[in-house]
N, C-alpha and C positions, 0 to 999 in steps of 0.2 A: 643321575646324570643323562642316562639314556632317555629317560621319560621327558627331561626338560628338553632335550634335543628334538625329540618328536613333537612335543609341544610347540617349540619355536617353528619348525618346519610346518606345522599345521596352521600356526598364526599367518606365516608368510604366504601360504597357499591361499588362506581366507582373503588376505589383503590384495594378493594379485587377483583373485577372482572379483572381489569387490571393484578394484579399479577397472577390471575389464567391464563389468557391468554399468560402471559410471560412464566409461567411455562409449559403451553401447547406446545408454540412455542420451547422452549428449550428442552423439551422432543421430540418433533418431529425432531428438528435439530440434537440432540444426537442419535436418532434412524437412520436418514438418513445418518448420518456420519459414524455410525455403519456398516449399510450396504454398504456404499461407500468403507470404508478403505479396505476391502479384494479385491475390483476391482480396487484399486488405481494402482497396478503394471500393470495390463493390459492396464489400460488408459495411463500410462506413456510410455509403449511399442509402443502403436498404435500411440501416439503423436509423438514419434521418428521415426515412419516409415512414417508417413503422413506429417511432417513437409516440406520435399523437394517437394512434390506432392501439398501440399497447398499454398507453395509458388508460383508454377507455376500457380495454379488457380487463385491467387491474380493477377498474371501478366495478366492473360486472361481477367479478370474482369476490370482491368484498363489499357487497351492497349494504345500504343502510335499511334495516329491517322496517323501522318507524316509517320512514319516507316511502318504502315500496307499498306498506300497507295503505298508506294515504293515497298513493296514486292509483292502486288498483281499486280502491273504493270510490274513486271519482273520474279522472279523465282517461285513464290508461285503457281500460277495456274497450270503450268505443274507438278509440284511436287504433289500438291493434286490430280490431275486427274490421275496421275500414281498410288497413293497410292490407290485411289478408284478401279481403273481397276485390280490392284493386289489384293486387297481384294477380289472383285467379282469372278475373274479368279480362285484364288486359292479356294474360298469357293465352286464354283461349281465343280472344278476339284477333290478336295478332297471328295467332296459328292458322286460323280458318281463313282469314282473309290474305294474309302473306302466302300461305302455301297454295291456295286457291288460285291466286293471281299468277304465282310462279308456274303452277301446272298449266294454266291456260296459255301464257305465252311461250312455253318450253313445248307443249304437245300439240297445240292446234295452230291452225292458219285461218286468220280472220282479217277484216280490213284494219289497217293501222297497227297490226301487231309488232312490227319491227320498232315503231315510234313509241308505242305504249311500253315496250320492254325497258326503254331507257327512262321515260318520263314517269314511270311508277316510282323511281328512286326520289323524286324531287320532294316529297315530304320530310325526307331526312334533314333539309335546309329549315324546316319550320319548327321553332321551339314550342313545345307543348302549350306553354303559358300565353303565347301570342294566339294560337288558334283558340285557346279557351276564352279569352276575353273577346275575339271575334264572334264566337258563337253565343256567348253571353250576350252581347249587345243585340244580335239579331233574334234569338230565341227566348230572351226573357219575356215575362208578362207584358212589360211596356214596349218590348221591341217590335220591329215591322213585321215580322213573321207572325207573331201571334195576334198584333192588331188586324192584319189582313184576315187571319183565320176566324176571329170573332166577327169580323164585319160581313164575311160571306157565309158562314154557317151558323152564326148566333153566339151569344155570349155564353150559353150553356154547354156549348160543345167541349168535350174533354181534349186536352193538348198535353203531350208529354212534357214533364218539367225538366229543364236543362240543368237543375241544380241536383246534387247528390251522387250517388253511386254510378247510375247509367249515364249521366252526362260526362263524369271524369272518365270513365271507361271508354265511351265512344271517342271523346277527344284524344286520349292517349293512344287508342287502337289506330286511328286515322294517322296519327304522327308516327308511331313506333311499328307499324307493320313491314316497312322496309327492312328491318333487322332480320326477320323471318324470310321476306321475299328474296333477298339477295343470296342468303345461304341455301335457301330451297332451291332457287332456280340453278345454282351451280351444281347442287346434288342431282337434280333431275337431268341436267346437261350430262352428267358423267355415267348416268346409267345406260347400259347396253340395250340395242334394240332387240336382241336375242331374248332378254328377260321379258320383255312386253310380249312379244310374240310367242313365248312358250306359255304365257299365261292366257292369251287368246286361244291357244291350241287346246288348252285344258277346257275351254267353254266358258270362260269369264268375259264379261262384256267390257266396255271401256271402263265404267264407273267401278265395277268389282276389281279390274285389274288395278286401278289406282289405289284403291282401298286396301286390298289385301297383298299387293305386291310392291308398288311405288312407294308408298307412304312408310312402310316397315323398313325398306332400304335406305330410305333418306331420314330415318328417325332420329340419328345423331345430330344432323345439320338442323332438322327442325327443333330439337331440344335447346340446341346451342343458341339458335336466333331468338327462341322464345324466352330463354333465361335472360339473355340480353336486353330484352324488351322489359321484362319484369323489373330487372335491376334499375334500368332508367325510370320506370314508372315509381319505384319505391324511393328513388333520390328526389322526386319531384316535390316542390313546395308551393309553387305559385299558382299551379293549375288547381290543385286541390283546395287553395284558399279561395280563390275565385269562386269556384263551384260549390262551396261550403261543405266540403266533405273532409273533415280533419283526419290526417293520418299521422304516422309517427314523425315522419320528416317535417310536416307542416308543425307538428306540435313542439319538437325541439326549437324551431325559430320562434314560435309564439310564446312559448314558456320563457325563452332567454330574453326576448326583446321587449314584451309586453309586461309579463309577470316578474320579471327581472329575478327568476329563481334559478339560480345557476345549478344548485343541487339537484332539482327535479329534471331540469333539461339535461344534465349529465347522466341521469338514470335511464331516462327515455332514450338518449342517443346510445347508450350502451346495449338497450334491446334492440334497436334498430340494427346496430352493428353486428349483433348476433344473428339476425335474419339475413343479412348480407352475406356473413361468413357461410351460412347453410348454402346460400345460392351459389357461392364461389365452389363449394366442394361438388354440388350437382353439376355446375357447369363443365368442371374438369373431368369428371367422370363421363359425362357426354362427349367429350373432346377425345378422351381416350378411346371410347366405343368407335367414333368416327374413323379411327385407324383400321379398323377391322371392316366396317361395314361399307366404307366408300370404295367405288371402283374407279381408280384412276387408271387411264389408258384403255378405255373400253374399246372393243374391237370395232364397232359401228354405232353411232348414235341413232336414237330413234327417230324415225321419219314423222314430220308433223302431219297430223289429219287435218284435210281441209273440210271445215264445217259446211253444213247445208246452209241455203241462203237465210232462213230464218234464224239459224243458230249463230251464223256469222255475225249479224248485226247484235244480237243479244250479247255477244261475247264483247262486241266493240262498245256497246251501251255500259255494261258492268264496268269496263276499265275506265270509261269516261266518266261515270258517276263517281267512282272512287277518287280518282284524280280531281274531279271538281270540288267535291266536299273537303279534301285534305290539302288542297294547294290552290287551285285556280281561283275558285269563288273567294276564299279569304284574302289573297294578295289583291284581288280586283277591288274588295271591300276597303282594304288598307289604303290602296291607291286613292280611291274615293274620299276617304276621310282626310288623308294628307293634302290632297288637292284644295279641298274646302279650307283646312287650316293655313295651307301656304299662301292663300290668296290675299289674306290681310297681316302678312308677317313682315316686319322692318327688317333691314340689314343688321340691326344692332341684335335681333334676335339669333341670328347665324352666328355672330361673334361669340355670343354668350353660350350657344349650344357647344361649339368648338372648344371653347376655353373649359367649359365644365363638363362635357360629357364625352366628346368625341376624342379630345386629348388624353383625357383620363384612361378611356378604353383603350386607346392605341398604346399608350405607355404601360399599363398593366399587361396587355396581351403581349406586346413585343417583349417585355421584361421576362414574363412568365415562359414564353415560348423559347427564348434564347437560353435561359438558365436550364429548363427542362432538357433541351436538346444537347447541350453541353455534358450535363450529367448522364443522359443516356448513351452518349457516344463513349464516355469513359465507362459506363457500366457494361456496354456491349463489348468494348476493346477489352477490357478486363476479364469477363467470362469467357471469351473466345481464346485469348492468348494463354491463359491458365489451363483451360480445357478441364478443369477439375469440378467435382461435385459441389464444393463449397461456394464457388463463384457462381455456379448455376443456380444454386438455391438462392443465393443472395439476389441475383438478378430477378428471379421469379417473385421473391417477397417484395422487392422495390416496386413492382407493378400492381400490388394488390389493392393500392389507394383507388384506382378506377372503378372498383366496384363498391366503393364506400361512398354512401350519398354525401353531398357537399356540406349538410348540416352537420354530419357526424365528424367529418375531418375538420370542420371549424371548431366544433365544441372540443374535440380533443386538444387542438392547438391552443385555444383559449385557455382550458384548464391546465395544461401542462406549463405553458408560459406564466399563468398566473402564480403557480406553485413555485416555479424557478424566480420569478421575479421578488416573490415574497422573500425567498432565502437570500437573493442577491441585496435586496434592500435592508434586511436585518444585518446582514455581515458587513456592509459599507455604510451603515447609518452614520457612523462617526466621521466618515470623510465627505458626508454631504452630497452624496451619489444616489440617484434613483434610476430604476429601469422601468421604462413605460412598456406594457404588456399588452394593452389593448389599443385598437384603433391605429394600426401600424401598417404601412404599405409593405414593408418586409414580411410581416406575418401573413398578409394577403397573398403575396406571391409565393411564400412557402406552402399555403395551402393549395394554390394552383399546381405547384410542382407535385405535391403528394398526389393529387386527384388525377393528373393528367400525364404522370410519368409513363404509363402504359402505352399511351399513344404514340409518343415519341420513340419510346424503345422498340415497339413493333416495327415501326417504320424504318428504323436504323438496322434493326436485326434482319428484316426481310431483304434489306438492301445487301446486307454483308453476304448472305446466303449466295449471292451471285457472283462473289470475289473468290477465285482459287486460294486456298489455305496455303499453298506453296509460296505464294508471293510474300506473305509475311514471314513465313519461315524462313526464306532466302534472305530477306531484310535483317532478320534477327542474327542469322549466322554472320552477317557483315557487320555487326556491331551495332545496329541501329537501335535505338532505345524504343520502348513500347508506344510513348508519345510521338516519336518520330515516325513510326510506322503509321499510325492513325493519321498524323498530319500529312506526310508526303505520299503515301500509297493509298490508304482506305478512303480518306475525305474527298479527293478529286473523282473517286469511282463512284461514291455513293451520293453525289452531291444533289441529285434528283430526290432520292429518298430523304434527306435531311430537310430540303426544302418543303417537301410534302409533309413530313411530320411537324414541322414548325407551323405550317399552315393549319393543320389540324388542330394542333393545341391553341393557335390563335383565335381560331373560330369558336372552339369549346370554351375558352376563357371570356370570350365576348358574351356567350349565352348563359354563362354560370350565374346563379343568383343566390342561392341560400349562403354559400360561403362569403360571397361579396357582401351581403346584407349585414352578416355577423360581424366580418372582420374589418371592413372598410374604415378608414379614418372619417372624421366628421367633414362633410362637404366632398368627399371622394367619391362622386356619383359617377355611374357608367351608363351606357345606353340601355344594359338589361334593368339596371336600377330605375331609371327614367321610365322605361315602359312599365314596370310593375307599379310603381307610385302612381303615374297617370291613370293606369287601367284599374288600379283599386278604388279610385275617387271617380271612376266612371267618365273620365275624360278621353273618349274614344279617338278624337282627332288628334289630340295631343299625344297619345300612345302610338299612333300609327305611323308617326315620323321615325322614332328610334327602331320600330319594328322593321320597317323597311329598309333601314340601314344595316340591322342585323342580319335579315333575310338575303340582301345582296350579297353580303360577305360570306353567308352560310352556303351559297350557291356554289361557290367556288370548288370546295372539295367533293361536293357532288358531282360536278361537271367531270372532276378528275377520275372519280369513282366510275362513272360511265365509260370514260374512255379506257380504263385498266379493266373493265368488265369484258369490252369488246375485244381488246388485245389479248386477253387470257384465253377467251373461247376461241378466238381464231387460232 
């Protein structure tokens, strides 16, 4: 009897302990769900952005051995080699040109320095494929430059070929050097004059001080700018296509649209995705280093050195040549071509242009910019209100699409929606329902959102940094919901950042080419598509008209960047 009583008490104690454990687990689950609920929206947005990228990663982890053997035996090695050559060449070219020009305007005084400091940003408005066809038209064998060269020096005199690696590297370096220039210039301005003076006291001349002191301290900024330039070069499709230098990005578009081989294009896109992920890791590492190397709040900025008479004009000439080659001369050439074409254009042509190209471009760019900004606002608001690691990680993952080539994003979306469409059509075949998964405006806008979420997010996030967190906390204690805090408090205060972010996305969508070519519905042509098609057929005057339209709109964010640079430095 005593044993039964002990056993009964032991069972009761066990039940009580189990109930307490269950209550503890339930409380922990409720607490975890309560913390996770505010981060649910950022998680869903991140999942939507990552779905096409994740599907391509899955393809990379489960490759088709036979297909890879075929690709490695045919087209893949030269495309991979060209991609690496382009990345290295553009990286070194933008590093030398961007850092050199940044040091010139930051450390020396010469005629026109203050003007060149701003104007050297203008090539940011020039898409590389526009500069490529302008150079191709002028420096090709039948172009005016080579014709004059042969006429003056004889037909046997050698002239560098614009086609191939050197032409592609030259064009992209001229367009992308501002990425390094603007970050390097900021890093040089942040450096203290005491550092330079200490180097000079140790017996180093100006060149040695620049190489052994200034450059190492600015290394994280230089690396970040160079990696951004390499990312842009790897995403390019039209420039390398014009200059006959096939890369992985060009291969994805060509294999998909011309060879109609979806599986091969998917495998090539997955390899390009792997290279992009490696660059993201390197870029993040350089950004972490920047926190330790950068000297914010330096006691005294270095004084500019007044160059001698001959050196001053050499510095002015160097800046003038770069600006002329990268922006001024190409714009003048485009203006000349456009004026020749416009001379005999009827009014009906402009109606057709607006209906077919301009309206489509404005529609797509406005829709993509608006949707991207709405999602970015929700993403920033969710990550800031929760202040948890889950929301921050979700926000970071949602911005990874910017480092992905447009061809990779488009391929991932096409493959993913094709699989989902097959499942949907098989499931609802008896109902007579079918889901169209290609040639959709919705898919095209989805690709733009994935690609440019980071642009809108960074603009909103930077604007939110200027708002005191106590304002939102006070509103929350008064019972205002998170969306109410965003609408009533944050949005009026960050209106400028929101408009700037939408403008940046609008311009990027206008210039986007690979994703538009792969995903656009039949007849849904944009200004970028018009430029590419006309330039591919060597209709230079025809291509000049949409190119100038793209350039004019692309100048707006560059002008804003100039003003922001002046304000931040002051």
